[in-house]
OpenMM code with the backbone's topology and positions (N, CA, C; nanometers):
from openmm import Vec3, app, unit

residues = "MET ALA GLU PRO LEU SER MET ASP LEU ARG ARG ARG VAL LEU ALA ALA ILE ALA ALA GLY VAL SER GLY ARG SER ALA GLY ARG ARG PHE GLY VAL SER ALA PRO SER VAL SER ARG TRP ARG ALA LEU GLU ARG THR GLN GLY ASP ALA ALA PRO ARG PRO VAL GLY GLY ASP HIS ARG SER HIS ARG THR GLU VAL HIS ALA ALA ALA ILE SER SER ALA ILE GLU ALA ALA PRO ASP LEU THR LEU GLU GLU LEU ARG GLU LYS LEU ALA SER LYS GLY CYS SER".split()
positions = [
    Vec3(-4.4627, 5.9703, 0.2391),
    Vec3(-4.5863, 6.0151, 0.1777),
    Vec3(-4.6236, 6.1507, 0.2380),
    Vec3(-4.6733, 6.2386, 0.1570),
    Vec3(-4.7123, 6.3721, 0.2016),
    Vec3(-4.8381, 6.3669, 0.2875),
    Vec3(-4.8475, 6.4614, 0.3774),
    Vec3(-4.9662, 6.4727, 0.4622),
    Vec3(-5.0802, 6.5346, 0.3813),
    Vec3(-5.2043, 6.4991, 0.4127),
    Vec3(-5.3184, 6.5604, 0.3436),
    Vec3(-5.3266, 6.7089, 0.3770),
    Vec3(-5.3800, 6.7851, 0.2845),
    Vec3(-5.3992, 6.9280, 0.3094),
    Vec3(-5.5043, 6.9474, 0.4183),
    Vec3(-5.4947, 7.0576, 0.4887),
    Vec3(-5.5770, 7.0799, 0.6070),
    Vec3(-5.7262, 7.0898, 0.5747),
    Vec3(-5.8058, 7.0570, 0.6755),
    Vec3(-5.9509, 7.0687, 0.6610),
    Vec3(-5.9901, 7.2151, 0.6450),
    Vec3(-5.9159, 7.3064, 0.7090),
    Vec3(-5.9461, 7.4487, 0.6957),
    Vec3(-5.9365, 7.4917, 0.5494),
    Vec3(-5.8289, 7.4515, 0.4830),
    Vec3(-5.8125, 7.4854, 0.3411),
    Vec3(-5.9228, 7.4212, 0.2583),
    Vec3(-5.9522, 7.2969, 0.2858),
    Vec3(-6.0576, 7.2278, 0.2113),
    Vec3(-6.1913, 7.2998, 0.2278),
    Vec3(-6.2225, 7.3394, 0.3514),
    Vec3(-6.3492, 7.4105, 0.3763),
    Vec3(-6.3529, 7.5441, 0.3035),
    Vec3(-6.2405, 7.6179, 0.3039),
    Vec3(-6.2383, 7.7477, 0.2358),
    Vec3(-6.2575, 7.7320, 0.0861),
    Vec3(-6.1924, 7.6323, 0.0279),
    Vec3(-6.2074, 7.6080, -0.1166),
    Vec3(-6.3524, 7.5720, -0.1484),
    Vec3(-6.4101, 7.4819, -0.0700),
    Vec3(-6.5482, 7.4395, -0.0952),
    Vec3(-6.6479, 7.5518, -0.0680),
    Vec3(-6.6183, 7.6391, 0.0279),
    Vec3(-6.7052, 7.7538, 0.0540),
    Vec3(-6.7019, 7.8503, -0.0637),
    Vec3(-6.5839, 7.8696, -0.1217),
    Vec3(-6.5727, 7.9573, -0.2390),
    Vec3(-6.6539, 7.9004, -0.3552),
    Vec3(-6.6497, 7.7703, -0.3727),
    Vec3(-6.7270, 7.7066, -0.4801),
    Vec3(-6.8760, 7.7219, -0.4525),
    Vec3(-6.9154, 7.7028, -0.3271),
    Vec3(-7.0564, 7.7184, -0.2907),
    Vec3(-7.1040, 7.8618, -0.3130),
    Vec3(-7.0109, 7.9581, -0.3053),
    Vec3(-7.0453, 8.0988, -0.3272),
    Vec3(-7.0507, 8.1337, -0.4757),
    Vec3(-7.0195, 8.0360, -0.5626),
    Vec3(-7.0340, 8.0603, -0.7060),
    Vec3(-6.9056, 8.0635, -0.7859),
    Vec3(-6.7921, 8.0491, -0.7215),
    Vec3(-6.6638, 8.0479, -0.7933),
    Vec3(-6.6466, 7.9101, -0.8569),
    Vec3(-6.5884, 7.9039, -0.9741),
    Vec3(-6.5660, 7.7740, -1.0386),
    Vec3(-6.4582, 7.6971, -0.9626),
    Vec3(-6.4566, 7.5668, -0.9819),
    Vec3(-6.3582, 7.4827, -0.9146),
    Vec3(-6.2157, 7.5189, -0.9507),
    Vec3(-6.1916, 7.5438, -1.0789),
    Vec3(-6.0563, 7.5812, -1.1229),
    Vec3(-6.0137, 7.7148, -1.0646),
    Vec3(-6.1061, 7.8108, -1.0629),
    Vec3(-6.0737, 7.9426, -1.0069),
    Vec3(-6.0454, 7.9326, -0.8576),
    Vec3(-6.1253, 7.8540, -0.7871),
    Vec3(-6.1026, 7.8358, -0.6432),
    Vec3(-5.9684, 7.7691, -0.6199),
    Vec3(-5.9343, 7.6715, -0.7010),
    Vec3(-5.8048, 7.6053, -0.6894),
    Vec3(-5.6900, 7.7012, -0.7103),
    Vec3(-5.6994, 7.7854, -0.8133),
    Vec3(-5.5944, 7.8851, -0.8386),
    Vec3(-5.5839, 7.9834, -0.7230),
    Vec3(-5.6990, 8.0292, -0.6719),
    Vec3(-5.7001, 8.1283, -0.5643),
    Vec3(-5.6294, 8.0749, -0.4390),
    Vec3(-5.6514, 7.9466, -0.4083),
    Vec3(-5.5966, 7.8895, -0.2859),
    Vec3(-5.4709, 7.8050, -0.3085),
    Vec3(-5.4234, 7.8005, -0.4321),
    Vec3(-5.2999, 7.7269, -0.4610),
    Vec3(-5.3163, 7.5754, -0.4551),
    Vec3(-5.4306, 7.5277, -0.5037),
    Vec3(-5.4621, 7.3854, -0.5003),
    Vec3(-5.4908, 7.3392, -0.6433),
    Vec3(-5.4528, 7.2174, -0.6748),
    Vec3(-5.4762, 7.1676, -0.8105),
    Vec3(-5.6252, 7.1432, -0.8361),
    Vec3(-5.6627, 7.1536, -0.9616),
    Vec3(-5.8016, 7.1304, -1.0010),
    Vec3(-5.8470, 6.9875, -0.9684),
    Vec3(-5.7618, 6.8851, -0.9908),
    Vec3(-5.8048, 6.7497, -0.9532),
    Vec3(-5.8314, 6.7350, -0.8025),
    Vec3(-5.7528, 6.8041, -0.7191),
    Vec3(-5.7777, 6.7983, -0.5749),
    Vec3(-5.9132, 6.8589, -0.5418),
    Vec3(-5.9444, 6.9709, -0.6047),
    Vec3(-6.0736, 7.0356, -0.5818),
    Vec3(-6.1863, 6.9414, -0.6237),
    Vec3(-6.1709, 6.8755, -0.7368),
    Vec3(-6.2739, 6.7804, -0.7830),
    Vec3(-6.2915, 6.6659, -0.6846),
    Vec3(-6.1791, 6.6117, -0.6328),
    Vec3(-6.1883, 6.5024, -0.5352),
    Vec3(-6.2581, 6.5493, -0.4085),
    Vec3(-6.2263, 6.6702, -0.3618),
    Vec3(-6.2882, 6.7228, -0.2402),
    Vec3(-6.4381, 6.7420, -0.2598),
    Vec3(-6.4765, 6.7892, -0.3779),
    Vec3(-6.6200, 6.8068, -0.4055),
    Vec3(-6.6901, 6.6711, -0.4068),
    Vec3(-6.6260, 6.5710, -0.4664),
    Vec3(-6.6842, 6.4365, -0.4693),
    Vec3(-6.6960, 6.3795, -0.3282),
    Vec3(-6.5932, 6.3985, -0.2458),
    Vec3(-6.5991, 6.3520, -0.1070),
    Vec3(-6.7126, 6.4207, -0.0321),
    Vec3(-6.7266, 6.5501, -0.0540),
    Vec3(-6.8321, 6.6259, 0.0131),
    Vec3(-6.9701, 6.5721, -0.0269),
    Vec3(-6.9857, 6.5389, -0.1543),
    Vec3(-7.1140, 6.4857, -0.2007),
    Vec3(-7.1411, 6.3465, -0.1437),
    Vec3(-7.0395, 6.2610, -0.1398),
    Vec3(-7.0616, 6.1217, -0.0997),
    Vec3(-7.0620, 6.1002, 0.0509),
    Vec3(-6.9731, 6.1693, 0.1238),
    Vec3(-6.9648, 6.1430, 0.2676),
    Vec3(-7.0057, 6.2611, 0.3542),
    Vec3(-7.0434, 6.3727, 0.2921),
    Vec3(-7.0933, 6.4862, 0.3686),
    Vec3(-6.9883, 6.5894, 0.4045),
    Vec3(-6.8618, 6.5533, 0.3970),
    Vec3(-6.7535, 6.6492, 0.4182),
    Vec3(-6.6341, 6.6056, 0.3335),
    Vec3(-6.5295, 6.6885, 0.3327),
    Vec3(-6.4140, 6.6591, 0.2493),
    Vec3(-6.2974, 6.6065, 0.3321),
    Vec3(-6.3261, 6.5391, 0.4426),
    Vec3(-6.2207, 6.4877, 0.5297),
    Vec3(-6.1348, 6.3858, 0.4545),
    Vec3(-6.0031, 6.3933, 0.4740),
    Vec3(-5.9155, 6.2980, 0.4051),
    Vec3(-5.9288, 6.1586, 0.4638),
    Vec3(-5.9006, 6.0596, 0.3817),
    Vec3(-5.8989, 5.9222, 0.4297),
    Vec3(-5.7709, 5.8995, 0.5104),
    Vec3(-5.7668, 5.7976, 0.5945),
    Vec3(-5.6455, 5.7702, 0.6708),
    Vec3(-5.5270, 5.7446, 0.5787),
    Vec3(-5.4102, 5.7890, 0.6213),
    Vec3(-5.2879, 5.7741, 0.5432),
    Vec3(-5.2037, 5.6621, 0.6035),
    Vec3(-5.1466, 5.5796, 0.5178),
    Vec3(-5.0566, 5.4745, 0.5642),
    Vec3(-5.1306, 5.3556, 0.6205),
    Vec3(-5.0582, 5.2777, 0.6961),
    Vec3(-5.1178, 5.1606, 0.7578),
    Vec3(-5.0964, 5.0350, 0.6758),
    Vec3(-5.1393, 4.9273, 0.7310),
    Vec3(-5.1209, 4.7967, 0.6701),
    Vec3(-5.2424, 4.7624, 0.5842),
    Vec3(-5.2159, 4.7317, 0.4588),
    Vec3(-5.3252, 4.6974, 0.3673),
    Vec3(-5.3149, 4.5552, 0.3139),
    Vec3(-5.2036, 4.4852, 0.3447),
    Vec3(-5.1836, 4.3554, 0.2813),
    Vec3(-5.1607, 4.2382, 0.3750),
    Vec3(-5.1336, 4.2590, 0.5020),
    Vec3(-5.0975, 4.1457, 0.5871),
    Vec3(-5.2104, 4.0435, 0.6002),
    Vec3(-5.3347, 4.0860, 0.5811),
    Vec3(-5.4459, 3.9903, 0.5922),
    Vec3(-5.4325, 3.8768, 0.4914),
    Vec3(-5.3690, 3.9037, 0.3767),
    Vec3(-5.3490, 3.7991, 0.2759),
    Vec3(-5.2553, 3.6910, 0.3281),
    Vec3(-5.1545, 3.7316, 0.4036),
    Vec3(-5.0594, 3.6370, 0.4592),
    Vec3(-5.1169, 3.5687, 0.5823),
    Vec3(-5.1848, 3.6438, 0.6667),
    Vec3(-5.2378, 3.5901, 0.7918),
    Vec3(-5.3390, 3.4784, 0.7691),
    Vec3(-5.4078, 3.4806, 0.6585),
    Vec3(-5.5046, 3.3754, 0.6263),
    Vec3(-5.4341, 3.2400, 0.6190),
    Vec3(-5.3078, 3.2401, 0.5751),
    Vec3(-5.2320, 3.1170, 0.5558),
    Vec3(-5.1253, 3.0976, 0.6631),
    Vec3(-5.1385, 3.1647, 0.7772),
    Vec3(-5.0354, 3.1613, 0.8814),
    Vec3(-5.0074, 3.0199, 0.9299),
    Vec3(-5.1088, 2.9399, 0.9509),
    Vec3(-5.0883, 2.8036, 1.0010),
    Vec3(-5.0095, 2.7195, 0.9005),
    Vec3(-5.0430, 2.7288, 0.7738),
    Vec3(-4.9729, 2.6516, 0.6706),
    Vec3(-4.8280, 2.6987, 0.6573),
    Vec3(-4.8050, 2.8283, 0.6666),
    Vec3(-4.6684, 2.8827, 0.6570),
    Vec3(-4.5860, 2.8350, 0.7761),
    Vec3(-4.6442, 2.8457, 0.8951),
    Vec3(-4.5717, 2.8040, 1.0164),
    Vec3(-4.5370, 2.6561, 1.0131),
    Vec3(-4.6318, 2.5728, 0.9733),
    Vec3(-4.6043, 2.4290, 0.9705),
    Vec3(-4.4982, 2.3944, 0.8660),
    Vec3(-4.4990, 2.4617, 0.7522),
    Vec3(-4.3980, 2.4351, 0.6492),
    Vec3(-4.2591, 2.4758, 0.6980),
    Vec3(-4.2504, 2.5874, 0.7696),
    Vec3(-4.1203, 2.6336, 0.8194),
    Vec3(-4.0718, 2.5447, 0.9337),
    Vec3(-4.1640, 2.4986, 1.0182),
    Vec3(-4.1249, 2.4072, 1.1263),
    Vec3(-4.0722, 2.2753, 1.0704),
    Vec3(-4.1323, 2.2282, 0.9634),
    Vec3(-4.0891, 2.1025, 0.9018),
    Vec3(-3.9535, 2.1168, 0.8336),
    Vec3(-3.9247, 2.2323, 0.7769),
    Vec3(-3.7974, 2.2556, 0.7070),
    Vec3(-3.7522, 2.3990, 0.7335),
    Vec3(-3.6773, 2.4226, 0.8424),
    Vec3(-3.6384, 2.5585, 0.8794),
    Vec3(-3.5537, 2.6319, 0.7744),
    Vec3(-3.4829, 2.5576, 0.6882),
    Vec3(-3.3987, 2.6217, 0.5872),
    Vec3(-3.4707, 2.6385, 0.4530),
    Vec3(-3.6013, 2.6388, 0.4560),
    Vec3(-3.6859, 2.6516, 0.3377),
    Vec3(-3.6632, 2.7883, 0.2707),
    Vec3(-3.6466, 2.7880, 0.1392),
    Vec3(-3.6349, 2.9153, 0.0676),
    Vec3(-3.7743, 2.9684, 0.0373),
    Vec3(-3.7824, 3.0940, 0.0001),
    Vec3(-3.9122, 3.1529, -0.0342),
    Vec3(-3.9773, 3.0806, -0.1511),
    Vec3(-3.8974, 3.0454, -0.2508),
    Vec3(-3.9528, 2.9755, -0.3668),
    Vec3(-4.0078, 2.8386, -0.3267),
    Vec3(-3.9344, 2.7675, -0.2408),
    Vec3(-3.9837, 2.6379, -0.1941),
    Vec3(-4.1115, 2.6544, -0.1111),
    Vec3(-4.1146, 2.7571, -0.0264),
    Vec3(-4.2346, 2.7843, 0.0525),
    Vec3(-4.3522, 2.8159, -0.0392),
    Vec3(-4.3274, 2.8945, -0.1415),
    Vec3(-4.4315, 2.9292, -0.2377),
    Vec3(-4.4864, 2.8034, -0.3058),
    Vec3(-4.3976, 2.7109, -0.3417),
    Vec3(-4.4399, 2.5859, -0.4077),
    Vec3(-4.5227, 2.5003, -0.3115),
    Vec3(-4.4787, 2.4900, -0.1849),
    Vec3(-4.5536, 2.4116, -0.0870),
    Vec3(-4.6931, 2.4688, -0.0653),
    Vec3(-4.7005, 2.6007, -0.0538),
    Vec3(-4.8305, 2.6638, -0.0340),
    Vec3(-4.9210, 2.6453, -0.1550),
    Vec3(-4.8632, 2.6521, -0.2752),
    Vec3(-4.9421, 2.6319, -0.3962),
    Vec3(-4.9945, 2.4888, -0.4046),
    Vec3(-4.9131, 2.3929, -0.3584),
    Vec3(-4.9581, 2.2534, -0.3625),
    Vec3(-5.0713, 2.2283, -0.2627),
    Vec3(-5.0773, 2.3119, -0.1568),
    Vec3(-5.1857, 2.2986, -0.0576),
    Vec3(-5.3079, 2.3814, -0.0953),
    Vec3(-5.2991, 2.4504, -0.2079),
    Vec3(-5.4140, 2.5298, -0.2529),
    Vec3(-5.4161, 2.6708, -0.1991),
    Vec3(-5.3086, 2.7137, -0.1351),
    Vec3(-5.2994, 2.8504, -0.0846),
    Vec3(-5.2450, 2.9380, -0.1961),
    Vec3(-5.3071, 3.0497, -0.2175),
    Vec3(-5.2554, 3.1391, -0.3225),
    Vec3(-5.2446, 3.2807, -0.2736),
] * unit.nanometer
topology = app.Topology()
chain = topology.addChain("A")
for resn in residues:
    res = topology.addResidue(resn, chain)
    for name in ("N", "CA", "C"):
        topology.addAtom(name, app.Element.getBySymbol(name[0]), res)
């Protein structure tokens, strides 16, 4: 995944807009797409600056961790359990 563009560039683009340049013109001047300029302006309005959100990281393990005890007990009971069989056991216990 690409790294977010620098805060310096974001500040310069937003400063140009604050000085009266249109978003599209500021984007062309600094080599940034118009949708990026729009997102930065929205971020500035909602959170006070155009800082990028964190990149990467784990977004899904919490779904699995909720059922960790049920998964562990099913695997302990049948170590050669296939994923499909594990899925069926979890569904029968109400885990989804």
